[in-house]
N, C-alpha and C positions, 0 to 999 in steps of 0.2 A: 429476241424479245417479242417477236411476232406471235401473238396468241391465236390469231385467226388465220385461216388458210385462204382468205379472200384475196383474189387477184384484182387489183384496182384498175380502173380505166385510167387513161393518161391524165385527165384533169384532177381526179382524186388522188392519184399517185403524186402529182405535182404538190398538192397540199400536204401529203404525208412527208415528202422530201423537204418541204419548207419547215415542217415541224423538226426534222433532224438538225437543220441549220440553226433554227431558233433555239433548240435545246443546247447546242454547242455554245451559243452566246449566253444562255442562261447559266450553264456550267461555269463559264468564265466570271460572270457577275457574282455568282455564289462563292467562288474561290476568293474573289477580291473581298467580299464581306467577311468571310472566314479569316482572311489574313488581317483585316482591320482589327478583329477581336483579339488577335495574338500580338498586336503591335501597340506602341504607345507614342505619343508626342507627334513630332513632324512626320514620322512614318505613316501614321493614320491619316494625317491631312493629304499627303501625297497619294496614298491609296484611294482616298476619297475622291481626289481629282480624277484619277483613272477610272473609278467607278462611275463618276458622273458622265464621262465621255462614253463609256460602254453603255450605260443605261440609255442615254440620249440616242445613240445609234440603234440600239435594240428597239427602243420605242418606235422609231420610224419604220424599221423592218416589220415589227409586229402590227402596226397600223395598216401597212400595205397588205399583209397577210389577212388580217381581220376584214378588210374591205373586200377582198376576193370572196371570202366566205359569206359576208353579210349582203353583198350585192349580187352575187351569183349563186352559190350553193344553197344558202338558207331559203331564199324565195322558191327555188326549184323543189326543194324537199317539202316545203310547207304546202305546196299545191297537192301533195300526195297524202298528207296527214289528216287525221280526224280533226274536226273543228276545235275540240277541247284538248288536243294534244299540245302540251307546253314544251316539248323538246327544243324547238328553235328559240323560244323565249328564254329558256334556261341558258342555252349557249350564248345568246346575245348579252344576257345579264352577266355571265362570267367574263365575257369580253370587256364589258364596261367596268366591272370590278377590278380586273387586272390593269386595265388602262388607267383607271382612277389612281390606283396605288403608284403607277409610274409617273403620272402627272403630279401627284402629291410629292414624290421624290424630287422631280425636276424643279417644281416650284419652290420647295424649301431649300434646295441646294442653291438655287438662283438667289433667293432672299438672303441666305447666309453669305454668299459671295466668297471672296478670297480671304476674308477675316474669320472664316468658320474655325471653330475650336473642336477639339477632340470629342467632347460630349455631343455636340450638335451633329458631327459627322456620324457618330454611332446611332443616334436615334433617327436621323434622316435615312440611313442605310436600311432601317427596318422596313421602310416602304417598298424598297427594292425586293427584299426577301419575301414580303407578303405577296407581291406581284408574282414572283417565281412559284410560291406555293399554290396560288390560284391556277397559274398556267400549267403546272405539272399535272394537276388533277384534270384540268380542262382538256389538255391534249390527249390524255389517256381516255377520257370519255369519247372524244371525237374519233380516235383511232379504233376503239373497241366497239363503239355503238353507232355513232353518226355516220362515219364514212362507209362501213358495211351496209348500213340501212340505205344510204344514198345509192350505193352500187346496185342494190336490189331494186330500189323503187324507180330510179331514173331511167328513162328510155335512151336508146342509142342516140337519138336526135337531141335530147336534152344534154347528154354528155358531150356531144360535139359542140353544142351552143355554149356549154360551160367552158370548154377548151377555148373557143373563140373569145369569150369574155375575158379569160385570164390573159390572153395574148394582147388584147386591146388596152 
């Protein structure tokens, strides 16, 4: 699925590798939501419990990944962009949108609690699906545009610093 022939430096490859792992989690979340649609009654409630656990764990992993980008990569790239370039603002906005969908899911699941019914499970699961849709597009943008841009713009020293930031 690699559309570009860019060879990434270690820190950028690290972010790419995280996308692979996050996509595996996203695939599992999507499969659970699909299974919920084809089931009924108690099976939906059980699947929703599994979905809640998966979304919660995924949210934590995504937050860690986003923090690496927002605290390390994005500021470094921004220093090289024109003043009116909105690339990084757009990436941050997509992070916020995806995280908001996940937070909405987790909040509503928590409010519904163990007495959740099939209908509520269905509409709450939509938040997770919305997050996945946002992230699918977002990851593609980062991999096709942002990471190659970073590879071209960042100096060797900046890439070493980025790697150090990721390890800390």
